[in-house]
C-alpha positions in Angstrom: 27.5 -18.7 -27.0 26.6 -17.2 -30.4 23.7 -19.7 -30.8 22.3 -18.6 -27.4 22.2 -15.0 -28.4 20.7 -15.9 -31.8 17.9 -17.8 -30.1 17.2 -14.8 -27.8 17.1 -12.5 -30.8 14.7 -14.8 -32.6 12.6 -15.0 -29.4 12.3 -11.3 -29.4 11.2 -11.2 -33.0 8.7 -13.9 -32.5 7.1 -12.2 -29.5 7.2 -8.6 -30.8 4.0 -8.8 -32.7 1.5 -9.3 -29.8 3.1 -6.4 -27.9 3.4 -3.8 -30.7 0.1 -2.2 -29.7 1.7 -1.1 -26.4 5.0 0.1 -27.9 3.9 3.7 -28.2 2.6 3.7 -24.6 5.9 2.2 -23.4 8.0 4.9 -25.3 5.8 7.7 -24.0 6.1 6.4 -20.4 9.9 6.0 -20.7 10.2 9.6 -22.0 8.0 10.9 -19.2 9.9 9.0 -16.5 13.2 10.4 -17.8 11.9 13.9 -17.7 10.9 13.4 -14.1 14.3 12.1 -13.0 16.1 15.0 -14.7 13.8 17.5 -12.9 14.2 15.9 -9.5 17.9 15.7 -8.7 20.8 17.7 -7.6 21.8 19.5 -10.7 25.5 19.6 -9.7 26.1 16.0 -8.9 23.2 14.3 -10.7 22.2 12.5 -7.5 18.5 11.8 -7.5 16.2 12.9 -4.8 14.8 9.6 -3.3 11.4 10.7 -1.9 10.1 13.8 -3.6 7.2 15.3 -1.7 8.0 13.9 1.7 9.6 16.8 3.6 11.3 14.5 6.0 13.6 13.4 3.2 13.8 16.6 1.2 17.0 16.4 -1.0 18.0 13.0 0.5 19.7 10.5 -1.8 19.9 6.9 -0.6 22.9 5.1 -2.0 20.8 2.2 -3.2 18.5 4.6 -5.1 21.5 6.4 -6.6 22.9 3.1 -7.9 19.6 2.0 -9.5 19.1 5.4 -11.1 22.6 5.2 -12.6 21.7 1.8 -14.0 18.4 3.2 -15.4 20.4 5.9 -17.2 22.6 3.2 -18.7 19.4 1.3 -19.8 18.2 4.3 -21.8 21.6 5.2 -23.2 22.4 8.2 -21.0 25.8 7.0 -20.1 27.1 10.4 -19.1 24.3 10.7 -16.5 25.2 7.4 -15.1 28.8 8.4 -14.8 28.0 11.6 -13.0 26.2 9.6 -10.2 28.9 6.9 -9.8 31.7 9.5 -10.0 30.2 11.4 -7.0 30.8 8.3 -4.8 34.1 7.4 -6.6 35.5 10.9 -6.1 34.1 11.9 -2.7 36.2 10.2 -0.1 34.2 11.6 2.8 31.2 9.4 2.0 33.4 6.3 2.7 33.3 4.9 6.2 34.2 1.5 7.8 35.4 0.3 4.4 32.1 1.1 2.6 29.8 4.0 1.6 27.3 5.5 3.9 23.6 5.0 3.5 22.3 8.4 2.6 23.5 12.0 1.8 22.2 15.3 0.5 24.4 16.8 -2.2 25.1 20.5 -1.9 26.8 23.0 -4.2 30.2 22.4 -2.7 30.0 18.9 -1.2 27.4 16.9 0.7 25.6 16.5 4.1 25.6 13.1 5.6 22.0 12.0 6.4 22.4 8.4 7.4 26.0 7.4 8.4 25.3 3.7 8.7 27.2 1.5 6.2 25.2 -1.4 4.8 26.4 -4.0 2.4 23.3 -4.0 0.1 23.5 -0.4 -1.1 27.3 -0.8 -1.6 26.9 -4.0 -3.6 24.4 -2.3 -5.8 26.7 0.6 -6.4 29.3 -2.0 -7.3 27.0 -3.5 -9.9 26.3 0.0 -11.3 30.1 0.6 -11.6 30.7 -2.9 -13.1 28.0 -2.2 -15.8 29.5 1.2 -16.4 32.9 -0.4 -17.0 31.4 -2.9 -19.4 29.7 0.0 -21.3 32.7 2.4 -21.3 35.8 0.3 -20.8 37.1 2.9 -18.3 39.3 1.2 -15.8 38.3 3.5 -12.9 34.8 1.9 -12.9 36.2 -1.6 -12.7 38.5 -0.5 -9.9 35.5 0.9 -8.0 33.5 -2.3 -8.5 36.4 -4.4 -7.3 36.9 -2.2 -4.2 33.2 -2.6 -3.3 33.3 -6.4 -4.0 36.4 -6.7 -1.8 34.5 -4.9 0.9 31.7 -7.5 0.5 34.2 -10.4 0.7 35.5 -8.9 3.9 32.0 -9.3 5.4 31.7 -13.0 4.2 31.6 -15.6 7.0 34.8 -17.7 6.6 34.2 -20.1 9.5 33.3 -23.5 8.2 31.6 -24.5 11.4 29.3 -21.4 11.3 25.7 -21.8 10.2 26.3 -18.7 8.1 29.4 -20.0 6.4 29.7 -18.3 3.0 27.1 -15.6 3.7 27.8 -11.9 3.5 26.5 -9.9 6.5 24.5 -6.8 6.3 27.4 -4.5 7.3 30.7 -4.1 9.1 31.2 -3.8 12.8 30.6 -0.2 14.2 33.1 2.2 15.7 34.1 0.9 19.3 33.5 4.4 20.8 29.8 4.3 19.8 27.9 1.3 21.1 24.8 2.2 19.0 26.8 2.3 15.7 25.9 -0.2 13.0 22.8 -1.5 14.9 19.3 -1.5 13.5 17.7 1.8 14.4 20.9 3.0 16.0 19.7 1.0 19.0 22.4 -1.0 20.9 19.6 -3.4 22.1 18.9 -4.3 18.5 21.0 -6.7 16.4 24.1 -5.4 14.8 24.4 -5.5 11.0 27.6 -7.6 11.3 25.5 -10.3 13.1 22.6 -10.3 10.6 22.4 -12.2 7.3 19.8 -11.3 4.7 18.9 -13.2 1.6 18.7 -10.0 -0.5 22.3 -9.1 0.4 23.6 -12.5 -0.7 21.7 -12.3 -4.0 23.3 -8.9 -4.6 26.7 -10.4 -3.7 26.2 -13.4 -6.0 25.5 -11.0 -8.9 28.4 -8.7 -8.3 31.0 -11.4 -7.6 29.8 -13.2 -10.8 30.2 -10.0 -12.9 33.8 -9.5 -11.6 34.7 -13.2 -12.1 33.5 -12.8 -15.7 35.4 -9.5 -16.3 38.6 -10.3 -14.5 39.0 -14.0 -14.2 40.2 -13.4 -10.6 39.5 -16.7 -8.8 38.7 -14.8 -5.6 35.4 -13.6 -7.0 34.4 -17.0 -8.4 35.2 -18.6 -5.1 33.3 -15.9 -3.1 30.3 -16.4 -5.4 30.3 -20.2 -4.9 30.3 -19.7 -1.1 27.4 -17.3 -1.4 25.5 -19.8 -3.5 26.1 -22.4 -0.8 24.6 -20.0 1.8 21.6 -19.3 -0.4 20.9 -23.0 -0.7 21.3 -23.7 3.0 19.8 -20.6 4.6 18.1 -18.5 1.9 15.8 -21.0 0.2 12.6 -22.3 1.8 12.2 -25.8 0.3 8.8 -26.3 2.0 7.1 -23.3 0.4 9.4 -23.2 -2.6 10.5 -19.6 -2.2 13.3 -17.5 -0.5 13.3 -16.6 3.2 14.1 -13.1 4.1 17.2 -14.2 5.9 18.9 -16.5 8.4 16.3 -17.9 10.7 13.8 -15.4 9.2 11.1 -17.1 7.2 9.2 -13.9 6.5 8.1 -13.4 2.9 9.7 -10.4 1.1 8.4 -10.4 -2.5 11.5 -8.5 -3.9 14.0 -11.2 -3.1 11.8 -13.8 -5.0 12.2 -11.7 -8.1 15.8 -10.9 -7.5 16.7 -14.5 -6.9 15.2 -15.6 -10.2 16.8 -12.7 -12.1 20.3 -13.3 -10.6 20.4 -17.1 -10.6 18.2 -18.1 -13.5 16.6 -21.4 -14.3 19.8 -23.5 -14.5 21.3 -22.5 -11.2 17.9 -22.6 -9.4 17.3 -26.1 -10.7 20.3 -27.1 -8.5 18.1 -26.0 -5.5 15.2 -28.1 -6.7 13.6 -29.0 -10.0 11.7 -26.1 -11.5 12.5 -23.9 -8.6 12.5 -20.7 -10.7 8.9 -21.3 -11.8 7.8 -22.4 -8.3 9.2 -19.2 -6.8 7.3 -16.9 -9.2 4.2 -19.0 -8.9 4.4 -18.4 -5.1 4.6 -14.6 -5.7 1.6 -14.8 -8.0 -0.5 -16.7 -5.5 0.6 -14.9 -2.3 1.9 -11.4 -3.1 0.1 -10.2 -6.2 -2.8 -7.9 -5.4 -5.4 -5.7 -7.1 -6.1 -2.3 -5.7 -8.2 0.7 -6.5 -6.3 3.9 -7.1 -7.8 7.4 -7.2 -6.3 9.6 -9.9 -5.8 13.4 -9.7 -8.9 13.9 -11.9 -11.0 12.1 -9.3 -11.4 9.0 -11.4 -10.6 5.5 -10.1 -8.7 2.7 -11.8 -8.0 -0.9 -10.8 -4.4 -1.9 -11.0 -2.6 -5.2 -10.4 0.9 -5.4 -8.9 3.1 -6.8 -6.1 2.8 -6.0 -2.4 5.9 -6.0 -0.2 4.7 -9.1 1.7 2.3 -12.0 1.4 -1.4 -11.8 1.9 -1.4 -13.5 5.3 1.1 -11.0 6.6 -0.9 -8.1 5.2 -3.9 -9.3 7.2 -1.8 -9.8 10.3 -0.7 -6.1 10.0 -4.3 -5.1 9.7 -3.6 -2.8 6.7 -5.0 -2.8 3.2 -3.1 -4.4 0.3 -0.8 -2.0 -1.6 1.3 -2.1 -4.7 5.0 -1.3 -4.9 5.8 -0.1 -8.4 9.5 -0.9 -7.8 8.9 -4.5 -6.7 6.3 -5.0 -9.5 8.9 -3.9 -12.1 11.3 -6.3 -10.5 8.8 -9.2 -11.0 8.5 -8.1 -14.7 12.3 -8.5 -15.0 12.2 -11.9 -13.4 9.6 -13.1 -15.9 11.9 -11.8 -18.6 14.7 -13.9 -17.2 12.6 -17.0 -17.3 11.5 -16.2 -20.8 15.0 -15.7 -22.1 16.3 -18.8 -20.3 13.4 -20.9 -21.6 13.8 -19.6 -25.1 17.5 -20.4 -25.1 16.5 -23.9 -24.1 14.0 -24.2 -27.0 11.0 -24.1 -24.7 9.2 -21.7 -27.0 5.7 -22.1 -25.5 6.9 -21.5 -22.0 9.1 -18.6 -23.2 6.0 -16.9 -24.8 4.0 -17.5 -21.6 6.6 -15.8 -19.4 7.0 -12.9 -21.8 3.3 -12.4 -21.8 3.3 -12.3 -18.0 6.0 -9.6 -18.1 4.1 -7.6 -20.6 0.9 -7.8 -18.5 2.7 -6.3 -15.5 4.2 -3.5 -17.6 0.8 -2.6 -19.0 -0.5 -2.4 -15.4 2.3 -0.1 -14.4 2.0 2.1 -17.4 -1.6 2.7 -16.3 -0.4 3.5 -12.8 2.1 6.2 -13.8 1.2 9.6 -12.4 1.4 12.7 -14.7 3.5 15.6 -13.2 3.5 18.5 -15.7 5.1 17.1 -18.8 6.6 14.1 -16.9 5.5 10.9 -15.3 6.4 9.4 -11.9 5.4 6.7 -9.4 4.8 6.8 -5.7 6.9 4.5 -3.5 3.7 2.6 -2.9 0.0 3.1 -3.5 -0.7 3.6 0.3 1.2 6.4 2.2 2.5 5.9 5.7 1.7 2.2 5.7 3.6 -0.6 7.3 5.9 -2.5 5.0 6.4 -5.4 7.3 10.1 -4.8 7.2 11.1 -2.3 9.9 9.9 0.9 8.1 6.7 2.5 6.7 6.0 3.9 3.3 6.7 7.7 2.8 4.1 10.4 3.4 1.1 11.1 1.2 2.0 12.8 -2.1 5.5 11.3 -2.3 7.0 10.3 -5.6 9.8 7.8 -5.8 13.1 7.9 -7.7 13.5 4.1 -7.2 10.1 3.4 -8.6 10.8 5.6 -11.7 14.3 4.0 -12.1 12.9 0.5 -12.0 10.2 1.5 -14.5 12.9 2.5 -17.0 14.9 -0.7 -16.3 11.9 -3.0 -16.9 10.5 -1.1 -19.9 13.9 -1.3 -21.5 14.4 -5.0 -20.5 17.6 -4.2 -18.7 18.1 -6.4 -15.7 21.2 -5.4 -13.6 21.2 -8.7 -11.7 21.8 -10.9 -14.8 25.4 -11.8 -14.8 26.8 -11.2 -18.3 28.7 -14.1 -19.9 32.5 -14.2 -19.6 34.1 -12.5 -22.6 36.5 -14.6 -24.6 40.2 -14.4 -23.4 43.1 -15.1 -25.7 
């Protein structure tokens, strides 16, 4: 294990030279992003405001966004800020429902207002990852307990029927309250699928990462077994062996660019090689060929810049939706982290040329995103996407014009600091 970390350190030293010219820009961007997060949150709880500037979501905090912002605070060493966010969910029993945490709230001076009472596994699993990383950083048992509680909730949603085509998969949420037939259905519409009947690849990548973290931390075989079953589902249902990428979900071959990056980050080269040889590289090559776009962005000073980044979907789907290409800063930063995972994995395997190539791809994306950052007073921020009110291709639309995004800012901090929450840390030695 020591030799692996030594090789990663040497890799960092070897590649530091070509990127030093951007170091000052990266630091300035990080500082600006941190100032924006601190200015756009509930001061009492520390919960971030998810979509600043879109009045429909004024003061809303989505649980997934809160989890990623907590992880971003960890990445920059602001541990107390991360604790404030996670402690809100840990110490507010009213946000718990159906075994998990609701999707969105607005914090108030003396509590909260529920904004979206649905319970979805993805946001919960991310909060579990934030709590697991907090435990690793602080050693405080309460964070391990919360991570285990959420992981156990995930295991309760895992298909245990061997004859089922979704055996081993974690569903998108629990069954709703019997008194409300619309509960726990997409769009609160009883005619739409229920979360308990739906299996998404992104959810199972999340579960793979959290179960692996807790297996490493606790040695509890339940988590290792649950992770192995999720991996089986990902191989059988999540991976598209024809196009060498991940499907969006069970019987859903739609392209979602985020799960390509997440899959590489969470599974890495060695595990993905068990899907097919060089699967990790093939997945990211697919993203480069089919999801990477260049768009023109008009700045506040009326100048224009050309920026390269990742759309939510592939080029063919963009054309089918009859909209212009757009860039998601959040998903572009995710791709930067995926390139970092490939670089580290290749460096550990003594593939120095490949490792350098992947590191350069990461840095090229970061440079693009530094150029895209929007000045807001003495801070910097990102929109949710470069086009407002545009179809994502996945149920929703981007927020209104003028919005700024907590999740985009948080992922910027994660990627600039090289902190990838989906990477399962190695098991600590046990005596």
